[in-house]
Backbone as JSON, one array per atom type, in Angstrom:
{
  "sequence": "MSTGFRILSTAAAVALFLPTSLGAQEQARPTYELPSIAVMAPSEADPLYESAAAMYQAGEWEEAAQLYRDAAEGMPENDPNSYLTFDQSARLYFYAGEFGDARKMMEQAAGVAEATGDMVSAAYRHVDAAFIAVWEGYPGKRREHVEAAEQYAVEYEFEAEDAEKIGALTRGVAALPVEEKN",
  "N": [[-52.6, -14.16, -31.74], [-49.34, -14.47, -32.48], [-47.7, -16.32, -33.95], [-46.9, -17.01, -36.41], [-48.39, -18.87, -37.7], [-51.17, -19.18, -39.82], [-54.36, -19.55, -39.44], [-57.59, -20.02, -40.39], [-60.68, -18.93, -38.96], [-63.1, -21.23, -37.82], [-65.64, -20.51, -37.38], [-67.3, -19.32, -39.34], [-67.62, -21.3, -41.13], [-69.27, -23.74, -43.2], [-69.57, -25.82, -45.15], [-68.0, -28.82, -46.16], [-64.89, -29.33, -47.73], [-63.48, -31.87, -49.15], [-60.66, -33.94, -50.0], [-60.6, -35.3, -53.32], [-60.58, -38.15, -53.36], [-61.74, -38.89, -50.89], [-64.12, -37.45, -50.94], [-65.65, -38.61, -52.99], [-66.3, -41.14, -51.98], [-67.76, -40.55, -49.73], [-70.2, -39.23, -50.18], [-72.86, -39.11, -49.14], [-72.66, -38.22, -46.58], [-72.98, -35.83, -43.86], [-72.08, -32.35, -44.2], [-69.39, -30.08, -43.55], [-67.21, -27.36, -43.29], [-63.85, -27.41, -42.67], [-61.73, -24.88, -42.57], [-59.49, -23.64, -45.17], [-56.09, -24.62, -45.08], [-53.28, -22.93, -44.14], [-50.06, -23.45, -44.24], [-47.49, -22.48, -42.34], [-44.39, -22.17, -40.9], [-43.81, -21.76, -37.39], [-41.27, -21.2, -36.68], [-38.98, -20.54, -38.96], [-36.57, -21.81, -39.07], [-36.84, -24.3, -37.98], [-36.53, -27.63, -38.58], [-38.46, -29.65, -38.32], [-40.97, -28.4, -38.65], [-40.59, -27.43, -41.21], [-40.4, -29.84, -42.62], [-42.97, -30.87, -42.14], [-44.54, -28.93, -43.41], [-43.67, -29.29, -46.05], [-44.56, -31.92, -46.49], [-47.32, -31.52, -46.29], [-47.71, -29.85, -48.52], [-47.15, -31.71, -50.49], [-49.31, -33.31, -50.35], [-49.33, -35.28, -48.46], [-50.97, -35.69, -46.05], [-51.57, -37.12, -43.66], [-49.04, -37.89, -42.7], [-47.86, -35.37, -42.35], [-49.6, -34.39, -40.41], [-48.95, -36.07, -38.27], [-46.34, -35.25, -37.71], [-46.81, -32.6, -36.85], [-48.38, -33.22, -34.62], [-46.51, -34.62, -33.02], [-44.74, -32.51, -32.53], [-46.4, -30.72, -31.12], [-47.06, -32.23, -28.86], [-44.69, -32.19, -27.55], [-44.49, -29.71, -26.44], [-45.08, -27.22, -23.84], [-48.22, -27.34, -22.06], [-49.59, -24.91, -21.89], [-48.65, -23.34, -23.93], [-49.03, -21.11, -26.56], [-48.17, -21.86, -29.1], [-48.47, -24.63, -29.04], [-51.22, -24.88, -29.05], [-51.88, -23.91, -31.63], [-50.45, -25.76, -33.14], [-51.56, -28.27, -32.43], [-54.12, -27.76, -33.42], [-53.55, -27.47, -36.15], [-52.6, -30.05, -36.7], [-54.96, -31.5, -36.22], [-56.61, -30.59, -38.31], [-55.21, -31.46, -40.56], [-55.22, -34.26, -40.14], [-57.97, -34.6, -40.4], [-58.42, -33.95, -43.12], [-57.01, -36.03, -44.17], [-58.69, -38.07, -43.69], [-58.64, -39.33, -41.29], [-60.49, -39.44, -38.89], [-60.82, -40.02, -36.14], [-58.28, -39.45, -34.99], [-58.21, -36.79, -35.76], [-60.3, -35.65, -34.25], [-59.33, -36.1, -31.66], [-56.99, -34.52, -31.65], [-58.15, -32.03, -32.02], [-59.53, -31.84, -29.67], [-57.35, -31.67, -27.96], [-56.33, -29.17, -28.77], [-58.44, -27.57, -27.89], [-58.17, -28.01, -25.15], [-55.68, -26.78, -24.63], [-56.33, -24.15, -25.26], [-58.16, -23.68, -23.22], [-56.42, -23.95, -21.02], [-54.87, -21.7, -21.35], [-56.66, -19.75, -20.89], [-58.24, -18.83, -22.94], [-61.21, -18.94, -23.63], [-63.04, -18.52, -25.66], [-61.76, -19.41, -28.03], [-61.48, -22.05, -27.2], [-64.17, -22.87, -27.11], [-64.87, -22.7, -29.84], [-63.15, -24.68, -30.86], [-64.25, -26.89, -29.63], [-66.68, -26.97, -30.98], [-65.71, -27.59, -33.52], [-64.66, -30.14, -32.94], [-67.05, -31.44, -32.38], [-68.29, -31.46, -34.92], [-66.45, -33.06, -36.26], [-66.85, -35.42, -34.85], [-69.32, -36.16, -35.87], [-68.65, -36.99, -38.45], [-67.06, -39.05, -37.71], [-68.85, -40.74, -36.55], [-69.89, -40.78, -33.94], [-72.28, -40.04, -31.88], [-72.46, -39.47, -29.14], [-70.0, -38.22, -28.49], [-70.27, -36.02, -30.11], [-72.43, -34.71, -28.86], [-71.28, -34.22, -26.33], [-69.25, -32.34, -26.98], [-70.75, -30.27, -28.12], [-72.26, -29.48, -25.9], [-70.18, -28.57, -24.23], [-69.19, -26.35, -25.69], [-71.49, -24.7, -25.74], [-71.83, -24.31, -22.98], [-69.5, -22.85, -22.31], [-69.98, -20.48, -23.73], [-72.1, -19.37, -22.33], [-71.3, -19.44, -19.59], [-68.91, -17.94, -19.56], [-69.71, -15.58, -20.55], [-69.61, -14.63, -23.36], [-68.9, -12.22, -25.94], [-71.57, -10.74, -27.82], [-71.49, -11.32, -30.62], [-69.75, -13.59, -30.83], [-71.14, -15.36, -29.15], [-73.54, -15.66, -30.57], [-72.57, -16.85, -32.96], [-71.44, -19.23, -31.97], [-73.76, -20.38, -30.91], [-75.32, -20.7, -33.29], [-73.69, -22.48, -34.72], [-73.57, -24.69, -32.96], [-76.25, -25.44, -32.87], [-76.55, -26.15, -35.52], [-74.74, -28.34, -35.85], [-75.83, -30.08, -34.0], [-78.16, -30.77, -35.23], [-77.43, -32.35, -37.34], [-77.59, -35.5, -39.0], [-76.29, -38.54, -37.64], [-74.42, -41.17, -38.67], [-74.12, -43.88, -36.98], [-71.17, -45.4, -35.78], [-70.23, -48.74, -35.95]],
  "CA": [[-51.47, -15.07, -31.62], [-48.4, -14.08, -33.53], [-46.72, -17.4, -34.04], [-46.55, -17.28, -37.8], [-49.42, -19.72, -38.3], [-52.37, -18.49, -40.25], [-55.43, -20.52, -39.46], [-58.84, -19.32, -40.5], [-61.67, -19.31, -37.96], [-64.11, -22.16, -38.3], [-66.96, -20.02, -37.02], [-68.1, -19.02, -40.51], [-67.57, -22.43, -42.04], [-70.48, -24.53, -43.25], [-69.53, -26.98, -46.05], [-66.68, -29.47, -46.12], [-64.22, -29.59, -48.99], [-62.59, -33.0, -48.93], [-59.92, -34.38, -51.17], [-61.43, -36.04, -54.23], [-60.69, -39.56, -53.0], [-62.69, -39.04, -49.8], [-65.39, -36.86, -51.34], [-66.4, -39.54, -53.82], [-66.82, -42.26, -51.2], [-68.52, -40.07, -48.58], [-71.15, -38.25, -50.69], [-74.09, -39.02, -48.38], [-72.37, -37.76, -45.21], [-73.2, -34.4, -43.62], [-70.91, -31.58, -44.59], [-68.9, -28.97, -42.72], [-65.91, -26.96, -43.79], [-62.71, -26.98, -41.89], [-61.21, -23.94, -43.57], [-58.21, -23.87, -45.82], [-54.95, -24.66, -44.19], [-52.09, -22.25, -44.61], [-48.99, -24.0, -43.41], [-46.31, -21.64, -42.2], [-43.68, -22.6, -39.7], [-43.6, -20.73, -36.38], [-39.86, -20.87, -36.76], [-38.5, -20.95, -40.28], [-35.36, -22.6, -38.93], [-37.15, -25.59, -37.38], [-36.67, -28.63, -39.64], [-39.71, -30.4, -38.14], [-42.04, -27.65, -39.29], [-40.3, -27.4, -42.65], [-40.78, -31.16, -43.12], [-44.43, -30.98, -42.11], [-45.06, -28.07, -44.47], [-43.37, -29.96, -47.32], [-45.47, -33.06, -46.61], [-48.64, -30.96, -46.58], [-47.7, -29.41, -49.92], [-47.11, -32.9, -51.34], [-50.55, -34.06, -50.16], [-49.12, -36.34, -47.47], [-51.59, -35.03, -44.9], [-51.46, -37.89, -42.42], [-47.65, -37.8, -42.23], [-47.68, -34.0, -41.86], [-50.36, -34.31, -39.16], [-48.2, -36.75, -37.22], [-45.22, -34.38, -37.33], [-47.36, -31.51, -36.04], [-48.79, -33.82, -33.35], [-45.29, -34.85, -32.25], [-44.23, -31.21, -32.09], [-47.31, -30.17, -30.1], [-46.96, -33.02, -27.63], [-43.42, -31.85, -26.89], [-44.55, -28.33, -25.94], [-45.87, -27.04, -22.61], [-49.66, -27.3, -22.32], [-50.1, -23.54, -21.99], [-47.9, -22.64, -24.98], [-49.89, -20.83, -27.72], [-47.71, -22.64, -30.26], [-49.03, -25.97, -28.99], [-52.62, -24.73, -29.48], [-51.89, -23.82, -33.09], [-49.89, -26.98, -33.71], [-52.6, -29.29, -32.29], [-55.18, -27.4, -34.35], [-53.04, -27.8, -37.48], [-52.58, -31.5, -36.78], [-56.36, -31.94, -36.34], [-57.12, -30.29, -39.66], [-54.54, -32.36, -41.51], [-55.8, -35.59, -39.95], [-59.31, -34.58, -40.97], [-58.3, -34.02, -44.58], [-56.49, -37.37, -44.51], [-59.75, -39.03, -43.42], [-58.37, -39.95, -39.99], [-61.39, -38.65, -38.07], [-60.55, -40.25, -34.71], [-57.11, -38.65, -34.63], [-58.57, -35.38, -35.94], [-61.08, -35.21, -33.09], [-58.45, -36.08, -30.48], [-56.1, -33.35, -31.73], [-58.98, -30.83, -31.82], [-59.76, -31.81, -28.22], [-56.1, -31.17, -27.36], [-56.29, -27.73, -29.03], [-59.41, -26.96, -26.96], [-57.56, -28.07, -23.82], [-54.64, -25.76, -24.53], [-57.02, -22.86, -25.2], [-58.68, -23.59, -21.85], [-55.28, -23.76, -20.11], [-54.37, -20.33, -21.5], [-57.74, -18.83, -20.56], [-58.92, -18.37, -24.15], [-62.4, -19.78, -23.66], [-63.7, -18.37, -26.96], [-61.11, -20.37, -28.92], [-61.83, -23.39, -26.71], [-65.53, -23.16, -27.55], [-64.84, -22.98, -31.29], [-62.5, -25.97, -31.08], [-65.23, -27.9, -29.25], [-67.61, -27.05, -32.11], [-65.0, -28.36, -34.56], [-64.61, -31.54, -32.49], [-68.4, -31.98, -32.54], [-68.47, -31.75, -36.34], [-65.61, -34.22, -36.59], [-67.52, -36.59, -34.27], [-70.36, -36.55, -36.81], [-67.97, -37.76, -39.49], [-66.51, -40.23, -37.06], [-69.97, -41.61, -36.22], [-70.06, -40.87, -32.49], [-73.22, -39.01, -31.41], [-72.15, -39.09, -27.76], [-68.91, -37.24, -28.53], [-70.84, -34.78, -30.68], [-73.22, -34.08, -27.79], [-70.32, -33.75, -25.31], [-68.57, -31.12, -27.44], [-71.77, -29.23, -28.27], [-72.56, -29.0, -24.55], [-69.03, -27.79, -23.74], [-69.17, -25.06, -26.39], [-72.62, -23.9, -25.25], [-71.56, -23.95, -21.59], [-68.51, -21.78, -22.28], [-70.59, -19.24, -24.23], [-72.94, -18.83, -21.26], [-70.53, -19.29, -18.36], [-67.88, -16.91, -19.68], [-70.37, -14.38, -21.08], [-68.97, -14.21, -24.61], [-69.5, -11.07, -26.62], [-72.78, -11.15, -28.55], [-71.15, -11.91, -31.92], [-69.24, -14.95, -30.62], [-72.22, -16.17, -28.58], [-74.46, -15.97, -31.67], [-71.92, -17.8, -33.86], [-71.36, -20.52, -31.27], [-75.13, -20.89, -30.87], [-75.72, -21.16, -34.61], [-72.91, -23.66, -35.07], [-73.96, -25.84, -32.14], [-77.58, -25.88, -33.34], [-76.34, -26.81, -36.81], [-74.11, -29.65, -35.68], [-76.74, -30.93, -33.25], [-79.22, -31.2, -36.15], [-76.91, -33.26, -38.37], [-77.75, -36.95, -38.71], [-75.03, -39.24, -37.41], [-74.42, -42.59, -39.0], [-73.33, -44.43, -35.88], [-70.1, -46.36, -36.06], [-70.49, -50.04, -35.3]],
  "C": [[-50.52, -14.8, -32.77], [-47.31, -15.12, -33.68], [-46.32, -17.7, -35.47], [-47.54, -18.21, -38.46], [-50.53, -18.81, -38.76], [-53.44, -19.54, -40.38], [-56.73, -19.75, -39.45], [-59.82, -19.81, -39.44], [-62.7, -20.24, -38.57], [-65.52, -21.64, -38.04], [-67.85, -19.77, -38.23], [-68.2, -20.2, -41.46], [-68.86, -23.23, -42.02], [-70.39, -25.77, -44.12], [-68.12, -27.53, -46.1], [-66.15, -29.67, -47.53], [-63.19, -30.66, -48.72], [-61.76, -33.26, -50.16], [-60.82, -35.27, -52.01], [-61.63, -37.48, -53.81], [-61.68, -39.78, -51.87], [-64.07, -38.54, -50.21], [-66.25, -37.83, -52.11], [-67.01, -40.65, -52.98], [-67.71, -41.82, -50.05], [-69.62, -39.09, -48.99], [-72.38, -38.07, -49.8], [-73.88, -38.48, -46.97], [-72.69, -36.28, -45.06], [-71.93, -33.62, -43.92], [-70.64, -30.43, -43.63], [-67.53, -28.62, -43.23], [-64.95, -26.68, -42.66], [-61.95, -26.12, -42.88], [-59.84, -24.33, -44.11], [-57.08, -23.82, -44.82], [-53.81, -23.9, -44.84], [-50.96, -22.69, -43.69], [-47.79, -23.07, -43.47], [-45.65, -22.02, -40.89], [-43.58, -21.46, -38.69], [-42.15, -20.29, -36.35], [-39.33, -21.42, -38.08], [-37.29, -21.89, -40.17], [-35.62, -24.01, -38.38], [-37.39, -26.63, -38.47], [-37.95, -29.46, -39.53], [-40.85, -29.71, -38.86], [-41.82, -27.56, -40.8], [-40.7, -28.72, -43.29], [-42.29, -31.31, -43.18], [-45.06, -30.13, -43.21], [-44.83, -28.69, -45.84], [-44.3, -31.15, -47.54], [-46.89, -32.6, -46.93], [-48.72, -30.57, -48.05], [-47.73, -30.59, -50.88], [-48.38, -33.75, -51.19], [-50.42, -35.22, -49.19], [-49.64, -35.84, -46.12], [-51.43, -35.81, -43.61], [-50.05, -37.81, -41.84], [-47.36, -36.41, -41.67], [-48.4, -33.83, -40.52], [-49.59, -34.94, -38.01], [-47.0, -35.91, -36.77], [-45.7, -33.22, -36.46], [-47.77, -32.03, -34.66], [-47.57, -34.03, -32.46], [-44.73, -33.54, -31.69], [-45.08, -30.66, -30.96], [-47.19, -30.91, -28.78], [-45.67, -32.76, -26.88], [-43.39, -30.45, -26.31], [-45.31, -28.27, -24.62], [-47.36, -26.87, -22.96], [-50.21, -25.9, -22.5], [-49.35, -22.7, -23.02], [-48.82, -22.38, -26.17], [-49.45, -21.58, -28.98], [-48.29, -24.05, -30.24], [-50.5, -25.95, -29.39], [-52.68, -24.75, -31.01], [-51.42, -25.11, -33.76], [-50.87, -28.15, -33.57], [-53.73, -29.03, -33.28], [-54.78, -27.77, -35.79], [-53.04, -29.32, -37.69], [-53.99, -32.03, -36.97], [-56.88, -31.74, -37.75], [-56.49, -31.22, -40.7], [-55.04, -33.79, -41.37], [-57.19, -35.66, -40.57], [-59.26, -34.72, -42.48], [-57.76, -35.37, -45.05], [-57.55, -38.44, -44.26], [-59.56, -39.78, -42.12], [-59.18, -39.19, -38.92], [-61.16, -38.83, -36.58], [-59.37, -39.42, -34.24], [-57.42, -37.16, -34.76], [-59.33, -34.87, -34.72], [-60.19, -35.12, -31.85], [-57.53, -34.87, -30.49], [-56.89, -32.07, -31.52], [-59.32, -30.7, -30.34], [-58.52, -31.28, -27.5], [-55.99, -29.65, -27.56], [-57.25, -27.0, -28.08], [-58.83, -26.94, -25.54], [-56.49, -27.01, -23.61], [-55.28, -24.37, -24.44], [-57.59, -22.64, -23.8], [-57.55, -23.28, -20.86], [-54.72, -22.34, -20.19], [-55.45, -19.29, -21.22], [-58.48, -18.28, -21.76], [-60.15, -19.24, -24.37], [-63.17, -19.64, -24.97], [-63.1, -19.36, -27.96], [-61.44, -21.8, -28.5], [-63.22, -23.78, -27.18], [-65.57, -23.49, -29.04], [-64.19, -24.33, -31.59], [-63.43, -27.11, -30.67], [-66.28, -28.06, -30.35], [-66.97, -27.87, -33.23], [-64.96, -29.84, -34.2], [-65.98, -32.19, -32.63], [-68.67, -32.34, -34.0], [-67.65, -32.97, -36.75], [-66.25, -35.5, -36.04], [-68.67, -37.07, -35.15], [-69.75, -37.42, -37.91], [-67.47, -39.09, -38.94], [-67.62, -41.24, -36.7], [-70.21, -41.79, -34.74], [-70.98, -39.75, -31.98], [-72.95, -38.57, -29.97], [-71.05, -38.05, -27.68], [-69.4, -35.92, -29.1], [-71.57, -34.03, -29.57], [-72.3, -33.48, -26.72], [-69.68, -32.43, -25.73], [-69.55, -29.97, -27.67], [-72.08, -28.62, -26.9], [-71.42, -28.16, -23.98], [-69.0, -26.41, -24.38], [-70.29, -24.15, -25.88], [-72.38, -23.43, -23.81], [-70.56, -22.8, -21.51], [-69.13, -20.45, -22.7], [-71.43, -18.58, -23.14], [-72.1, -18.48, -20.03], [-69.53, -18.14, -18.43], [-68.4, -15.64, -20.35], [-69.63, -13.82, -22.31], [-69.65, -12.96, -25.15], [-70.61, -11.59, -27.53], [-72.44, -11.86, -29.87], [-70.65, -13.36, -31.77], [-70.33, -15.86, -30.07], [-73.21, -16.58, -29.67], [-73.85, -17.01, -32.62], [-71.83, -19.19, -33.23], [-72.75, -21.16, -31.23], [-75.57, -21.45, -32.2], [-74.98, -22.43, -35.0], [-73.32, -24.88, -34.25], [-75.35, -26.35, -32.52], [-77.43, -26.63, -34.67], [-75.76, -28.2, -36.66], [-75.04, -30.6, -34.93], [-77.85, -31.48, -34.15], [-78.74, -32.2, -37.2], [-77.18, -34.72, -38.0], [-76.37, -37.58, -38.54], [-75.23, -40.69, -37.76], [-73.5, -43.26, -38.0], [-72.36, -45.49, -36.34], [-70.41, -47.64, -35.29], [-69.33, -50.46, -34.46]]
}
């Protein structure tokens, strides 16, 4: 995808690096890394993306996430830019501690990947959504996303490397304890 976004794959990620304010209050929670976010606008001339990138740089992750969400929701469902923008929004919401919004945006990114036929990316986004569901405290959502990722790996006959990574990640997330939300 050559949209100007640079987003690292979550397949190799294992430990979460949260902002200090969240890390201190959530020490006992399971960990997972959503990789570093490199915010680059798909179009340097688009003021929305420039504003979101500036907010990200200033540590205003929730506000930046909302701008990316607004942008993604205004794009066609099968637009690769909407996939990247939903994914970016999810990561920013996650870093802001807004786990419900993070999971929903990651689900949207998975949906766009599915709509464009990129089932490997869809599977990885489902794994990310499963990890976010752990933080959110919803074991049912975790199970739903683990099953979707595993199903795609089998049904679409992923290459061995992707199938192994998806398998390892889904086994890892399935083993994490979930402190259920009341």
